[in-house]
KOLVEX-962427 format. One record per residue (C-alpha): y, z, x. Coordinates in steps of 0.1 Angstrom, whole numbers, padded with zeros to 4 digits, always signed. Layout:
N
YZX
...
END
This chain:
1005
+1158+1235+0144
+1133+1212+0127
+1112+1228+0098
+1072+1232+0099
+1072+1205+0072
+1093+1185+0092
+1076+1182+0121
+1045+1171+0100
+1062+1144+0083
+1074+1131+0119
+1037+1134+0128
+1030+1113+0097
+1054+1088+0103
+1049+1081+0139
+1009+1088+0137
+1006+1113+0166
+0995+1148+0167
+0987+1174+0194
+0950+1183+0208
+0937+1211+0230
+0901+1211+0248
+0888+1245+0254
+0869+1236+0289
+0840+1269+0284
+0832+1262+0248
+0836+1220+0251
+0853+1221+0219
+0883+1195+0208
+0908+1211+0182
+0926+1183+0171
+0960+1184+0145
+0955+1174+0110
+0977+1138+0119
+0950+1133+0147
+0918+1144+0125
+0928+1118+0099
+0936+1089+0132
+0900+1096+0142
+0888+1095+0106
+0873+1127+0104
+0866+1141+0070
+0872+1181+0078
+0900+1191+0097
+0894+1228+0094
+0866+1227+0122
+0864+1216+0157
+0846+1190+0169
+0826+1187+0205
+0838+1164+0236
+0805+1145+0233
+0810+1139+0196
+0846+1128+0209
+0835+1102+0232
+0815+1089+0209
+0844+1080+0187
+0857+1062+0215
+0850+1020+0219
+0821+1017+0242
+0839+0994+0269
+0868+1024+0270
+0843+1057+0272
+0838+1057+0308
+0876+1052+0315
+0883+1081+0292
+0857+1101+0309
+0872+1098+0344
+0906+1107+0336
+0892+1137+0320
+0873+1148+0351
+0900+1135+0377
+0924+1160+0359
+0903+1189+0368
+0906+1179+0401
+0940+1174+0410
+0952+1195+0379
+0978+1167+0370
+0989+1153+0338
+0975+1121+0326
+0981+1095+0301
+0960+1064+0292
+0955+1038+0263
+0922+1036+0249
+0906+1023+0214
+0885+1041+0192
+0858+1030+0160
+0867+1044+0133
+0834+1051+0107
+0844+1022+0086
+0844+1001+0124
+0876+0996+0122
+0892+0992+0159
+0923+1019+0167
+0947+1020+0197
+0950+1052+0209
+0979+1066+0238
+0968+1099+0249
+0989+1123+0268
+0973+1155+0285
+0980+1183+0312
+0956+1211+0325
+0964+1246+0316
+0957+1270+0346
+0945+1308+0339
+0956+1339+0362
+0934+1331+0388
+0950+1292+0388
+0912+1278+0377
+0917+1253+0345
+0907+1267+0314
+0924+1243+0291
+0936+1208+0282
+0961+1200+0260
+0981+1171+0253
+0998+1150+0226
+0974+1118+0208
+0993+1090+0192
+0974+1058+0171
+1002+1027+0182
+0977+1000+0165
+1003+0994+0143
+1030+0990+0167
+1013+0971+0193
+0998+0949+0161
+1037+0946+0154
+1046+0936+0189
+1020+0913+0189
+1028+0892+0160
+1058+0892+0170
+1056+0881+0204
+1034+0855+0184
+1062+0842+0162
+1087+0840+0193
+1061+0821+0211
+1055+0800+0182
+1088+0793+0178
+1095+0781+0210
+1063+0761+0209
+1083+0746+0177
+1117+0742+0193
+1100+0723+0224
+1072+0701+0205
+1075+0665+0203
+1048+0657+0171
+1029+0683+0154
+0994+0674+0163
+0998+0680+0202
+1011+0717+0194
+0984+0728+0162
+0956+0744+0189
+0986+0760+0205
+0998+0774+0172
+0969+0783+0158
+0953+0801+0194
+0983+0819+0192
+0978+0838+0156
+0946+0840+0160
+0946+0860+0193
+0976+0881+0178
+0956+0895+0147
+0918+0891+0165
+0904+0862+0142
+0876+0841+0156
+0890+0804+0138
+0919+0788+0127
+0922+0753+0108
+0952+0736+0098
+0946+0712+0071
+0974+0686+0058
+0978+0672+0027
+0977+0634+0020
+0992+0630-0014
+0989+0593-0018
+0953+0600-0021
+0956+0637-0031
+0932+0648-0005
+0935+0675+0023
+0926+0665+0056
+0914+0687+0087
+0940+0679+0117
+0934+0710+0141
+0915+0737+0150
+0907+0764+0173
+0878+0789+0176
+0875+0821+0199
+0852+0816+0230
+0833+0847+0218
+0815+0823+0189
+0798+0789+0191
+0817+0774+0161
+0810+0736+0175
+0788+0733+0146
+0810+0745+0121
+0841+0725+0132
+0823+0695+0132
+0811+0699+0095
+0849+0708+0087
+0860+0675+0103
+0840+0657+0080
+0850+0677+0049
+0880+0664+0025
+0891+0688-0002
+0909+0680-0037
+0932+0702-0060
+0911+0734-0065
+0881+0723-0043
+0873+0753-0019
+0897+0779-0007
+0920+0754+0008
+0924+0735-0024
+0929+0763-0049
+0956+0773-0026
+0970+0736-0026
+0968+0739-0066
+0983+0774-0068
+1009+0774-0039
+1002+0810-0032
+0979+0826-0002
+0945+0835-0010
+0925+0860+0009
+0890+0867+0004
+0868+0897+0017
+0832+0883+0011
+0838+0843+0021
+0798+0836+0025
+0793+0849-0012
+0821+0828-0027
+0810+0800-0049
+0845+0780-0040
+0837+0781-0004
+0813+0752+0002
+0803+0757+0042
+0790+0792+0034
+0759+0783+0049
+0775+0774+0084
+0797+0802+0079
+0766+0826+0075
+0756+0815+0105
+0786+0828+0126
+0788+0863+0099
+0819+0849+0091
+0831+0877+0063
+0866+0870+0057
+0885+0842+0049
+0925+0837+0045
+0943+0802+0035
+0978+0802+0035
+1004+0775+0021
+1027+0751+0048
+1057+0745+0024
+1088+0730+0025
+1115+0725+0003
+1090+0742-0022
+1063+0718-0017
+1030+0723+0000
+1024+0700+0024
+0994+0717+0042
+0972+0748+0044
+0967+0773+0075
+0928+0787+0072
+0915+0814+0092
+0885+0831+0093
+0871+0864+0110
+0835+0878+0114
+0841+0915+0101
+0855+0927+0064
+0887+0928+0061
+0907+0938+0035
+0942+0925+0026
+0971+0926+0053
+1005+0929+0044
+1023+0925+0073
+0998+0893+0085
+1007+0880+0050
+1046+0882+0056
+1043+0869+0089
+1025+0839+0078
+1047+0832+0052
+1074+0829+0074
+1055+0810+0099
+1040+0787+0071
+1076+0778+0058
+1088+0774+0096
+1061+0749+0102
+1065+0733+0071
+1105+0728+0080
+1093+0719+0115
+1070+0689+0100
+1099+0679+0080
+1124+0688+0105
+1104+0662+0132
+1103+0639+0103
+1142+0638+0100
+1149+0646+0138
+1162+0684+0134
+1189+0697+0155
+1184+0719+0182
+1206+0743+0158
+1187+0740+0137
+1159+0759+0158
+1181+0785+0170
+1187+0796+0137
+1150+0801+0130
+1148+0818+0160
+1181+0840+0147
+1160+0846+0113
+1126+0859+0132
+1149+0887+0153
+1167+0898+0120
+1133+0904+0103
+1120+0927+0126
+1124+0964+0118
+1132+0970+0159
+1164+0966+0178
+1163+0932+0198
+1190+0924+0224
+1192+0895+0244
+1209+0904+0280
+1222+0884+0310
+1204+0899+0344
+1237+0922+0347
+1231+0944+0312
+1258+0921+0296
+1244+0914+0256
+1249+0878+0246
+1231+0884+0216
+1216+0908+0195
+1205+0917+0158
+1220+0938+0133
+1193+0964+0137
+1203+0970+0172
+1240+0971+0165
+1235+0999+0143
+1209+1019+0164
+1239+1027+0187
+1263+1031+0160
+1281+0999+0156
+1288+0984+0121
+1288+0949+0131
+1267+0924+0158
+1301+0913+0167
+1315+0949+0174
+1286+0955+0197
+1281+0915+0215
+1295+0915+0254
+1291+0953+0259
+1272+0963+0291
+1235+0979+0277
+1236+1003+0303
+1271+1018+0293
+1249+1036+0264
+1221+1047+0286
+1221+1085+0302
+1233+1091+0335
+1200+1107+0344
+1185+1073+0332
+1207+1048+0349
+1188+1045+0385
+1154+1043+0364
+1164+1018+0339
+1176+0994+0374
+1147+1001+0390
+1124+0991+0359
+1144+0962+0353
+1136+0950+0389
+1098+0956+0380
+1102+0934+0348
+1112+0903+0372
+1081+0909+0392
+1060+0912+0364
+1077+0894+0336
+1076+0924+0314
+1075+0962+0312
+1063+0982+0281
+1068+1011+0267
+1094+1028+0291
+1112+1057+0274
+1150+1066+0281
+1177+1089+0268
+1204+1063+0251
+1239+1073+0238
+1256+1062+0211
+1288+1049+0202
+1301+1085+0191
+1285+1102+0222
+1250+1112+0203
+1221+1114+0227
+1187+1101+0212
+1153+1092+0226
+1140+1055+0227
+1112+1036+0240
+1120+0999+0253
+1099+0973+0260
+1117+0942+0278
+1104+0906+0290
+1120+0882+0314
+1132+0847+0299
+1133+0821+0327
+1152+0787+0330
+1135+0751+0334
+1135+0756+0370
+1115+0791+0366
+1145+0811+0381
+1153+0846+0358
+1181+0839+0336
+1181+0869+0311
+1162+0899+0295
+1151+0901+0257
+1148+0939+0251
+1124+0953+0220
+1137+0993+0214
+1126+1020+0195
+1138+1054+0180
+1114+1080+0192
+1138+1110+0186
+1114+1122+0160
+1083+1120+0178
+1099+1135+0210
+1114+1166+0191
+1077+1170+0175
+1064+1167+0212
+1087+1195+0221
+1078+1214+0192
+1039+1209+0199
+1050+1223+0237
+1067+1257+0225
+1036+1266+0199
+1015+1258+0230
+1040+1282+0249
+1036+1306+0218
+0998+1301+0220
+0996+1312+0258
+1019+1342+0251
+0995+1356+0224
+0965+1350+0246
+0984+1371+0277
+0991+1400+0251
+0960+1398+0236
+0945+1406+0272
+0971+1431+0280
+0958+1449+0245
+0925+1447+0253
+0934+1463+0291
+0932+1497+0274
+0971+1503+0282
+0987+1533+0265
+0998+1528+0231
+1034+1536+0233
+1033+1510+0262
+1011+1484+0242
+1040+1487+0213
+1072+1485+0242
+1055+1456+0252
+1052+1440+0218
+1086+1440+0207
+1099+1426+0243
+1068+1398+0239
+1082+1389+0204
+1116+1388+0214
+1118+1371+0243
+1093+1343+0236
+1112+1336+0205
+1144+1340+0219
+1157+1366+0200
+1183+1394+0209
+1161+1423+0189
+1128+1432+0177
+1118+1466+0158
+1084+1484+0153
+1085+1506+0122
+1056+1529+0121
+1047+1543+0082
+1039+1576+0081
+1011+1596+0062
+1034+1602+0035
+1038+1568+0027
+1076+1574+0019
+1088+1572+0056
+1090+1547+0081
+1098+1556+0118
+1115+1535+0146
+1087+1539+0175
+1095+1509+0197
+1120+1483+0201
+1137+1457+0223
+1173+1451+0225
+1192+1478+0204
+1217+1501+0219
+1206+1529+0240
+1197+1559+0222
+1187+1534+0188
+1149+1540+0195
+1143+1578+0190
+1119+1577+0165
+1150+1571+0138
+1134+1578+0103
+1142+1555+0071
+1132+1566+0032
+1122+1528+0023
+1117+1515-0011
+1121+1482-0022
+1159+1475-0018
+1151+1474+0020
+1137+1447+0040
+1109+1465+0059
+1099+1481+0021
+1100+1447+0005
+1078+1433+0033
+1051+1462+0029
+1050+1454-0009
+1047+1420-0006
+1022+1420+0021
+1032+1389+0036
+1060+1375+0063
+1099+1380+0045
+1122+1358+0060
+1163+1363+0057
+1185+1333+0068
+1219+1356+0062
+1220+1390+0051
+1253+1385+0038
+1238+1364+0008
+1208+1382+0007
+1200+1396-0030
+1163+1407-0028
+1174+1444-0007
+1195+1455+0015
+1200+1454+0055
+1199+1491+0072
+1220+1510+0089
+1205+1499+0123
+1207+1460+0115
+1245+1467+0103
+1258+1485+0132
+1244+1456+0152
+1257+1430+0132
+1225+1413+0126
+1228+1382+0107
+1192+1368+0103
+1158+1387+0105
+1121+1380+0099
+1096+1408+0091
+1056+1409+0090
+1032+1439+0081
+1010+1456+0108
+0977+1458+0090
+0955+1492+0094
+0920+1504+0084
+0928+1521+0054
+0968+1512+0048
+0992+1493+0068
+1003+1511+0103
+1039+1494+0095
+1063+1465+0105
+1071+1444+0131
+1106+1427+0129
+1130+1399+0147
+1168+1402+0141
+1195+1376+0154
+1234+1380+0155
+1236+1345+0149
+1222+1324+0117
+1186+1315+0128
+1163+1294+0106
+1125+1304+0113
+1096+1281+0110
+1063+1288+0100
+1051+1292+0134
+1079+1315+0143
+1060+1336+0115
+1025+1330+0127
+1033+1339+0161
+1048+1369+0147
+1023+1380+0128
+0997+1372+0159
+1017+1397+0176
+1009+1420+0151
+0979+1415+0146
+0966+1421+0183
+0988+1457+0181
+0966+1466+0149
+0936+1457+0168
+0949+1481+0196
+0960+1507+0176
+0930+1506+0159
+0914+1513+0195
+0915+1552+0196
+0898+1553+0158
+0873+1532+0173
+0863+1551+0203
+0864+1583+0182
+0843+1568+0160
+0819+1555+0180
+0820+1590+0199
+0805+1603+0165
+0785+1576+0160
+0770+1588+0193
+0766+1622+0182
+0751+1615+0151
+0725+1592+0171
+0714+1621+0187
+0708+1643+0158
+0690+1617+0141
+0670+1611+0173
+0662+1648+0171
+0651+1646+0134
+0628+1616+0142
+0615+1634+0170
+0605+1669+0148
+0592+1640+0120
+0569+1625+0147
+0557+1661+0158
+0553+1669+0122
+0531+1641+0112
+0511+1647+0144
+0504+1683+0132
+0496+1674+0096
+0471+1644+0109
+0454+1672+0130
+0455+1699+0107
+0440+1676+0081
+0411+1663+0109
+0406+1699+0111
+0402+1706+0076
+0382+1676+0069
+0359+1684+0097
+0335+1710+0075
+0333+1721+0041
+0329+1757+0058
+0367+1765+0049
+0367+1804+0061
+0359+1786+0096
+0383+1755+0095
+0411+1782+0084
+0406+1801+0112
+0410+1768+0135
+0440+1755+0117
+0457+1792+0123
+0450+1788+0159
+0468+1753+0158
+0498+1768+0135
+0507+1793+0162
+0508+1769+0189
+0527+1746+0171
+0552+1761+0141
+0547+1796+0139
+0543+1828+0161
+0523+1844+0133
+0500+1832+0105
+0484+1850+0080
+0461+1832+0053
+0450+1852+0020
+0428+1833-0006
+0420+1850-0044
+0385+1849-0048
+0367+1843-0078
+0368+1879-0093
+0403+1878-0087
+0406+1897-0056
+0432+1886-0032
+0412+1886+0006
+0427+1881+0043
+0410+1852+0055
+0427+1851+0093
+0457+1866+0109
+0468+1850+0140
+0495+1857+0168
+0507+1836+0196
+0513+1872+0212
+0478+1889+0208
+0491+1923+0221
+0512+1924+0188
+0478+1916+0167
+0472+1950+0154
+0509+1958+0141
+0509+1923+0120
+0475+1931+0106
+0492+1964+0098
+0522+1949+0086
+0501+1925+0066
+0481+1954+0046
+0513+1971+0040
+0534+1942+0025
+0504+1937+0002
+0506+1975-0014
+0544+1973-0012
+0555+1971-0047
+0594+1968-0036
+0593+1945-0007
+0610+1909-0010
+0580+1900+0015
+0551+1908-0006
+0526+1882-0009
+0517+1893-0046
+0553+1879-0058
+0542+1845-0047
+0510+1846-0063
+0521+1858-0092
+0551+1830-0094
+0533+1803-0078
+0568+1796-0061
+0571+1795-0022
+0597+1824-0004
+0621+1816+0021
+0635+1841+0044
+0661+1822+0068
+0674+1852+0085
+0658+1883+0088
+0666+1904+0121
+0708+1911+0106
+0698+1918+0074
+0667+1940+0069
+0683+1959+0042
+0683+1929+0020
+0641+1927+0021
+0644+1959+0003
+0619+1978+0023
+0609+2013+0010
+0582+2024+0035
+0601+2035+0069
+0568+2027+0090
+0573+1988+0075
+0606+1988+0085
+0603+2001+0121
+0571+1976+0123
+0592+1949+0112
+0622+1962+0141
+0594+1965+0165
+0579+1933+0160
+0616+1912+0160
+0612+1893+0127
+0637+1865+0127
+0626+1843+0101
+0598+1836+0076
+0580+1816+0048
+0555+1825+0024
+0541+1795+0002
+0513+1793-0024
+0481+1777-0023
+0476+1760-0055
+0458+1731-0072
+0470+1720-0102
+0476+1755-0121
+0454+1777-0101
+0466+1798-0077
+0442+1800-0047
+0459+1822-0023
+0492+1821+0004
+0499+1811+0038
+0524+1832+0053
+0546+1817+0087
+0565+1840+0105
+0591+1834+0139
+0603+1860+0163
+0623+1835+0182
+0656+1840+0180
+0665+1803+0185
+0643+1792+0156
+0646+1796+0118
+0628+1783+0088
+0650+1762+0064
+0644+1740+0033
+0630+1712+0056
+0604+1734+0075
+0596+1744+0037
+0588+1714+0023
+0565+1706+0055
+0550+1739+0052
+0543+1731+0013
+0525+1696+0026
+0506+1715+0050
+0493+1744+0017
+0487+1712-0002
+0464+1701+0023
+0447+1731+0027
+0443+1739-0009
+0426+1705-0013
+0402+1716+0011
+0392+1747-0004
+0389+1735-0034
+0365+1704-0022
+0350+1731-0001
+0341+1753-0039
+0335+1719-0055
+0308+1707-0032
+0295+1750-0035
+0291+1744-0071
+0272+1709-0066
+0247+1731-0042
+0241+1754-0072
+0239+1727-0094
+0214+1712-0069
+0192+1745-0072
+0193+1749-0111
+0178+1711-0109
+0154+1718-0087
+0144+1752-0106
+0142+1732-0137
+0121+1707-0121
+0098+1732-0109
+0098+1750-0141
+0085+1719-0155
+0061+1710-0135
+0045+1742-0137
+0046+1736-0175
+0027+1702-0172
-0001+1721-0148
-0008+1747-0176
-0006+1719-0205
-0041+1704-0198
-0051+1700-0231
-0033+1669-0248
-0037+1648-0215
-0013+1618-0229
+0010+1642-0239
+0014+1657-0207
+0016+1627-0186
+0040+1616-0207
+0061+1650-0203
+0054+1645-0164
+0068+1608-0164
+0102+1624-0180
+0102+1652-0159
+0103+1630-0126
+0128+1608-0144
+0152+1636-0155
+0147+1649-0115
+0153+1615-0103
+0184+1613-0122
+0194+1650-0116
+0185+1637-0078
+0211+1606-0083
+0235+1628-0098
+0237+1655-0069
+0238+1630-0043
+0265+1613-0060
+0287+1644-0064
+0281+1651-0025
+0287+1616-0014
+0323+1614-0037
+0335+1653-0026
+0330+1641+0013
+0353+1608+0004
+0377+1629-0017
+0389+1649+0010
+0388+1620+0036
+0417+1595+0038
+0401+1568+0015
+0427+1554-0007
+0427+1562-0043
+0419+1525-0054
+0387+1527-0030
+0373+1555-0041
+0375+1547-0082
+0356+1520-0072
+0328+1543-0053
+0332+1565-0089
+0322+1532-0109
+0293+1523-0088
+0280+1561-0084
+0278+1569-0122
+0259+1540-0137
+0229+1547-0113
+0233+1582-0118
+0233+1582-0158
+0214+1554-0160
+0238+1536-0183
+0256+1499-0182
+0292+1504-0186
+0314+1526-0170
+0353+1521-0163
+0385+1540-0153
+0420+1535-0172
+0453+1546-0161
+0481+1555-0181
+0512+1532-0174
+0548+1539-0169
+0560+1542-0204
+0528+1561-0215
+0519+1536-0243
+0489+1516-0229
+0460+1523-0211
+0445+1497-0182
+0414+1490-0170
+0418+1495-0136
+0382+1493-0122
+0346+1488-0142
+0313+1481-0136
+0300+1461-0168
+0333+1447-0179
+0337+1412-0173
+0355+1407-0136
+0383+1387-0151
+0393+1420-0176
+0398+1442-0147
+0431+1450-0139
+0445+1427-0172
+0428+1445-0203
+0450+1474-0217
+0445+1498-0247
+0469+1510-0269
+0470+1549-0268
+0464+1549-0305
+0436+1574-0323
+0416+1547-0335
+0398+1546-0298
+0380+1574-0280
+0402+1568-0250
+0435+1569-0270
+0427+1599-0290
+0416+1626-0262
+0452+1610-0242
+0470+1618-0274
+0453+1651-0285
+0445+1666-0246
+0410+1668-0255
+0390+1669-0222
+0359+1654-0233
+0345+1629-0265
+0307+1619-0268
+0301+1592-0296
+0270+1582-0313
+0280+1549-0324
+0249+1542-0347
+0254+1573-0365
+0292+1578-0364
+0320+1556-0372
+0350+1578-0365
+0362+1553-0332
+0360+1517-0326
+0346+1497-0300
+0367+1480-0276
+0371+1442-0287
+0351+1432-0246
+0323+1457-0263
+0319+1445-0297
+0292+1422-0290
+0273+1445-0267
+0254+1463-0294
+0266+1494-0278
+0248+1526-0291
+0269+1558-0275
+0296+1561-0254
+0315+1590-0236
+0352+1594-0225
+0367+1622-0200
+0402+1631-0196
+0411+1627-0160
+0441+1652-0157
+0458+1678-0134
+0470+1705-0156
+0492+1689-0180
+0495+1655-0160
+0471+1629-0177
+0464+1603-0153
+0438+1585-0175
+0403+1582-0188
+0369+1576-0175
+0349+1557-0200
+0308+1555-0201
+0290+1533-0226
+0251+1525-0230
+0233+1499-0250
+0203+1526-0251
+0194+1549-0275
+0201+1581-0259
+0225+1611-0261
+0240+1624-0229
+0228+1660-0222
+0246+1689-0212
+0236+1680-0174
+0255+1644-0177
+0282+1658-0191
+0286+1685-0165
+0280+1658-0141
+0308+1636-0152
+0330+1667-0154
+0323+1675-0118
+0333+1637-0111
+0367+1636-0129
+0375+1667-0110
+0371+1648-0079
+0394+1618-0092
+0418+1646-0107
+0419+1658-0066
+0429+1618-0056
+0453+1613-0077
+0471+1648-0073
+0471+1643-0034
+0483+1608-0040
+0512+1621-0060
+0518+1655-0036
+0519+1629-0008
+0546+1606-0026
+0565+1638-0035
+0564+1651+0000
+0578+1619+0017
+0604+1615-0013
+0617+1651-0002
+0613+1644+0036
+0635+1617+0035
+0660+1633+0011
+0659+1660+0036
+0667+1635+0069
+0697+1618+0045
+0712+1651+0038
END
């Protein structure tokens, strides 16, 4: 059998390859050789059918398209010859064979076939025909002048050149004269030829003169720019690019020049040079022969020489098939050493019996048409060996025009036919793979699929045995799961302990196809007992891949020596790959089911998260609706029992340290008295794990996931309390502290009596977030209350000062000044109070932290009558303070200016020493430096306050003034309240980020 590399070599030699058109995608797949023939660079990609048509010569494009369309109507095979234009504008001749592939419903799905570039063969045929015609012309001619145009026409048309010239040398004056010319009807060369007739060239002058001088041919691919070409202007009008001049010699003397011109750039053509060398000598000899009256025998000798140099077999037979003359190539093709041995044989005796009738029929066609070409026959050598041949035949007529003989040109195409057969086998294998893939996708039982795989593989490659070995979970044992062709009883899940010394084991280790041409000479491993029992000689194995490890081995075995090609290996691996997909099908289905289950869980969690977010949004609305937290907590309690609990109890620690119950709510109003009694008892029970005091002392939440079957674990000593728990049917509970920074404000207790609901870690996180929002609302309300008290104090102080002014009437000027100061102080206090109230309201709203800070720095300068106010935030590495928002500083410094956290500055000092506040008089005290941006501002006083929440430092609020005034206690108290509000906003942001992170973590787990 021909190997894959041999097929590739055959394709390269014969310039042929296979092609396949997918009718669904309209994509055309070409073999490597066809990609090269069409001039495509990338042989790994497909091209569209339209791209293919664009490569075809414009005059042939419609015909090719019609042939394809007709084949899809009648489903018949077709063949066609057409021209293609390569990227470099070279034209090639292509012979194209194709057939339509139908699916199970008899509908066309593909068109497959073979293509061949026969340009070179055609050129050789044209050149050979031209040589024969010229020899016949020379043999019948009486003088040179009469035959020059015909000779030039034959040569030009055989190689597609536009102009031909014959120059003869006149040694008496040492000049070349144009004796004859020919031009193609496709160009208007009258002016060029007219000018040429007037030209005479000496040694070394022009292209012709240089050839005359050197005696060697010259080829110019840029004739227009050639300095030795004096007719460049006229050549440029005709766009003549390539010029060729060739010496006509006789007895080693140049007696003339053949010159040819073409209107495209051509690289030197060795075949053309060989032909012209031969013709140059023949024409030279003819000229001399005419001078010396050459004999007919000399013409015949020339004709024989021409035939002998042909690479193809040439025969000259009479009408009955008797061989009258042949070249050496013909004799050797049919197995004869000498031409004389082949002469007088009948050519039909070497034609296969099945092709003899066809040969006689084609003989009659040759007589009628004058020639037949590219007829394929099966011929027989002298020793009986058969081979494929392509035959071109021409009729030879006598003087009266009657047929008298045949000239046949025979070419051995065995290699091409074998390549076509191999391509046909590959097409059949691809169809088998497609059918088996459909079978696998149909969802058949796994065992049936494995049985089908072994049967398909064996039958397609015409092999006796096929085995499918499954790798067990221990990774040490293979089991024969399916097989084809083995003796009855062999495929009974036989186990094999494999290792590197077995064919299967070696395949698993190498993870690639392993071929054995003969087990008798195999040294890598040993044949198994199963193979020995069946007298196996050759084999091939491939790996069946799995998801995490190989599934097993698929192998083919033969009792006859067999050479497995790469195509065989690819086919078997394709079957194994389809098996791998089918085997993994159930795993995929199971994973899909699991994925659907997980999707439902995720959907449920998403729904719960949505409900929680909606609940928290409504809770925030309630908490922000009023500064009276007793009222808002009552409303919140009612929301809780409608959504996430059956009981809701909220207790607060008042300023005197006494815990007070704010609200007790229940979804079952009839149990409200028992719940209140339960609440009072657990407040006083010193041992119960349910007691609220424990949460208040530790500041940590308590989660009771399940209570109903574990009442004893609650450590309840009070029998009455125990009875209440049992009566109410308490199933699950959670107690969460209400705290702000390190201060405990109270606790919120939630309980469930539903058997289907239990509080878990995720619900605990949710309730903690609710507690944080409640704590923030309570502290905001208390800060607002404190602000009102401050307002009352300020009003009282203003009243007292007014009374003092009314009493003091002796020193009017002093009194008036004092009154102005009182008014200023009062206005300042009013501004401070309104600022506190405004910021308190915004701190409990949904305003972003940055917008809140901007509100702060806009209110403080008005309330304290200062010029500079800025908020510095500690960066992530705790080494810098960054100016986030400010009034008074340059706009370009906000967000960019940084201060090192060092004790040199007020801001750095309070961060390092955790001091709450520093007020500095820069006139009398030089303890701290001023920031570089403030040095030129004549600052008199500065005030810096630490923004913190417990031990967590967020930044510094800094205030500076150019006025000679100190910050009084009212102003400092005002700044402290504002700083607390800033801390709440930072803390709120931090807790929200923490809650979001914990919620996401809980969902992930």
